[in-house]
C-alpha positions as a LaTeX table, in Angstrom:
\begin{tabular}{lrrr}
\hline
Residue & $x$ (\AA) & $y$ (\AA) & $z$ (\AA) \\
\hline
Met1 & 22.33 & $-1.54$ & $-23.27$ \\
Leu2 & 21.15 & $-4.02$ & $-20.63$ \\
Glu3 & 23.18 & $-2.20$ & $-17.99$ \\
Ala4 & 21.53 & 1.11 & $-18.91$ \\
Ile5 & 18.06 & $-0.43$ & $-18.65$ \\
Ser6 & 18.94 & $-2.11$ & $-15.36$ \\
Ser7 & 20.33 & 1.10 & $-13.86$ \\
Thr8 & 17.26 & 3.04 & $-14.99$ \\
Ala9 & 14.94 & 0.42 & $-13.50$ \\
Ile10 & 16.94 & 0.34 & $-10.27$ \\
Ser11 & 16.93 & 4.14 & $-9.93$ \\
Thr12 & 13.18 & 4.21 & $-10.60$ \\
Ala13 & 12.62 & 1.46 & $-8.06$ \\
Gln14 & 14.79 & 3.26 & $-5.51$ \\
Ala15 & 12.82 & 6.48 & $-6.01$ \\
Ala16 & 9.57 & 4.58 & $-5.53$ \\
Ser17 & 11.00 & 2.87 & $-2.46$ \\
Arg18 & 12.04 & 6.22 & $-0.96$ \\
Ala19 & 8.55 & 7.62 & $-1.58$ \\
Thr20 & 6.99 & 4.57 & 0.09 \\
Glu21 & 9.38 & 4.85 & 3.04 \\
Ala22 & 8.61 & 8.56 & 3.44 \\
Gln23 & 4.92 & 7.76 & 3.45 \\
Ala24 & 5.45 & 4.97 & 5.99 \\
Ile25 & 7.40 & 7.28 & 8.27 \\
Ser26 & 4.66 & 9.91 & 8.37 \\
Pro27 & 1.35 & 8.18 & 7.69 \\
Ala28 & $-0.46$ & 10.84 & 9.70 \\
Ala29 & 0.27 & 13.39 & 6.99 \\
Thr30 & $-2.75$ & 12.51 & 4.89 \\
Pro31 & $-4.31$ & 15.17 & 2.66 \\
Ala32 & $-7.37$ & 15.46 & 4.92 \\
Met33 & $-5.16$ & 16.17 & 7.93 \\
Gln34 & $-2.96$ & 18.61 & 6.04 \\
Ser35 & $-5.96$ & 20.71 & 5.04 \\
Gly36 & $-6.94$ & 21.02 & 8.69 \\
Gly37 & $-10.42$ & 19.58 & 8.06 \\
Asp38 & $-12.22$ & 17.04 & 10.16 \\
Val39 & $-11.04$ & 13.50 & 9.62 \\
Gly40 & $-13.92$ & 11.06 & 9.50 \\
Phe41 & $-14.07$ & 7.32 & 9.40 \\
Glu42 & $-15.01$ & 7.36 & 5.73 \\
Ser43 & $-12.03$ & 9.49 & 4.68 \\
Val44 & $-9.61$ & 7.37 & 6.72 \\
Met45 & $-10.96$ & 4.14 & 5.25 \\
Lys46 & $-10.81$ & 5.61 & 1.74 \\
Gln47 & $-7.17$ & 6.61 & 2.26 \\
Val48 & $-6.24$ & 3.20 & 3.67 \\
Thr49 & $-7.96$ & 1.47 & 0.76 \\
Thr50 & $-6.22$ & 3.70 & $-1.78$ \\
Asp51 & $-2.84$ & 3.02 & $-0.15$ \\
Ala52 & $-3.45$ & $-0.74$ & $-0.12$ \\
Ile53 & $-4.44$ & $-0.74$ & $-3.79$ \\
Gly54 & $-1.33$ & 1.27 & $-4.66$ \\
Thr55 & 0.87 & $-1.15$ & $-2.74$ \\
Leu56 & $-0.69$ & $-4.14$ & $-4.52$ \\
Lys57 & $-0.20$ & $-2.48$ & $-7.90$ \\
Ala58 & 3.44 & $-1.72$ & $-7.05$ \\
Gly59 & 3.97 & $-5.38$ & $-6.17$ \\
Glu60 & 2.45 & $-6.47$ & $-9.48$ \\
Ala61 & 4.57 & $-3.96$ & $-11.39$ \\
Ala62 & 7.73 & $-5.16$ & $-9.65$ \\
Ser63 & 6.85 & $-8.77$ & $-10.52$ \\
Ile64 & 6.31 & $-7.90$ & $-14.16$ \\
Ser65 & 9.58 & $-5.93$ & $-14.25$ \\
Ala66 & 11.40 & $-8.91$ & $-12.76$ \\
Met67 & 10.00 & $-11.22$ & $-15.42$ \\
Gln68 & 11.32 & $-8.81$ & $-18.04$ \\
Gly69 & 14.70 & $-8.76$ & $-16.31$ \\
Lys70 & 14.42 & $-5.10$ & $-15.30$ \\
Glu71 & 14.12 & $-5.52$ & $-11.53$ \\
Ser72 & 16.32 & $-7.06$ & $-8.88$ \\
Thr73 & 15.09 & $-10.03$ & $-6.87$ \\
Arg74 & 15.54 & $-8.12$ & $-3.63$ \\
Arg75 & 13.24 & $-5.29$ & $-4.78$ \\
Val76 & 10.62 & $-7.78$ & $-5.99$ \\
Val77 & 10.63 & $-9.60$ & $-2.65$ \\
Glu78 & 10.30 & $-6.29$ & $-0.79$ \\
Ala79 & 7.41 & $-5.18$ & $-2.99$ \\
Leu80 & 5.61 & $-8.51$ & $-2.66$ \\
Met81 & 6.06 & $-8.60$ & 1.11 \\
Ser82 & 4.66 & $-5.09$ & 1.34 \\
Ala83 & 1.72 & $-6.07$ & $-0.87$ \\
Glu84 & 1.09 & $-9.16$ & 1.26 \\
Gln85 & 1.10 & $-7.07$ & 4.43 \\
Ala86 & $-1.34$ & $-4.56$ & 2.88 \\
Leu87 & $-3.66$ & $-7.36$ & 1.83 \\
Gln88 & $-3.56$ & $-8.98$ & 5.29 \\
Thr89 & $-4.33$ & $-5.61$ & 6.88 \\
Ala90 & $-7.27$ & $-5.05$ & 4.53 \\
Val91 & $-8.67$ & $-8.50$ & 5.32 \\
Ala92 & $-8.26$ & $-7.91$ & 9.07 \\
Val93 & $-10.05$ & $-4.56$ & 8.86 \\
Arg94 & $-12.83$ & $-6.12$ & 6.80 \\
Asp95 & $-13.24$ & $-8.88$ & 9.38 \\
Lys96 & $-13.47$ & $-6.36$ & 12.22 \\
Val97 & $-16.05$ & $-4.28$ & 10.33 \\
Val98 & $-18.18$ & $-7.37$ & 9.66 \\
Gln99 & $-17.86$ & $-8.44$ & 13.30 \\
Ala100 & $-18.93$ & $-4.98$ & 14.50 \\
Tyr101 & $-21.89$ & $-5.00$ & 12.12 \\
Gln102 & $-23.00$ & $-8.40$ & 13.39 \\
Glu103 & $-22.82$ & $-7.17$ & 16.99 \\
Val104 & $-24.93$ & $-4.13$ & 16.14 \\
Val105 & $-27.50$ & $-6.33$ & 14.40 \\
Arg106 & $-27.75$ & $-8.56$ & 17.48 \\
Met107 & $-28.46$ & $-5.64$ & 19.81 \\
Ser108 & $-31.98$ & $-5.34$ & 21.11 \\
Ile109 & $-33.74$ & $-2.05$ & 20.69 \\
\hline
\end{tabular}
């Protein structure tokens, strides 16, 4: 029974990993770009935010599965490293946006 649960969890994790890898390989294939519409700053930021939130949720789910004994340690470490990288990227982007705003505020009219 435990082997069946483990193999199901591993195959689910592998499918999720393949989907994440496919997305990482072609990040330019966002829905806005596929439709041929104009890509604005807002849509790009929304997509990046959605991807970061999804990565963080996947890391949390992997951690919970590991605590239940359904996930391998290797997969958990990969998911957490990916979540950490997404969080660091989000913080860096936030810092740059705040810095740009402060520069605009300091400009004389």
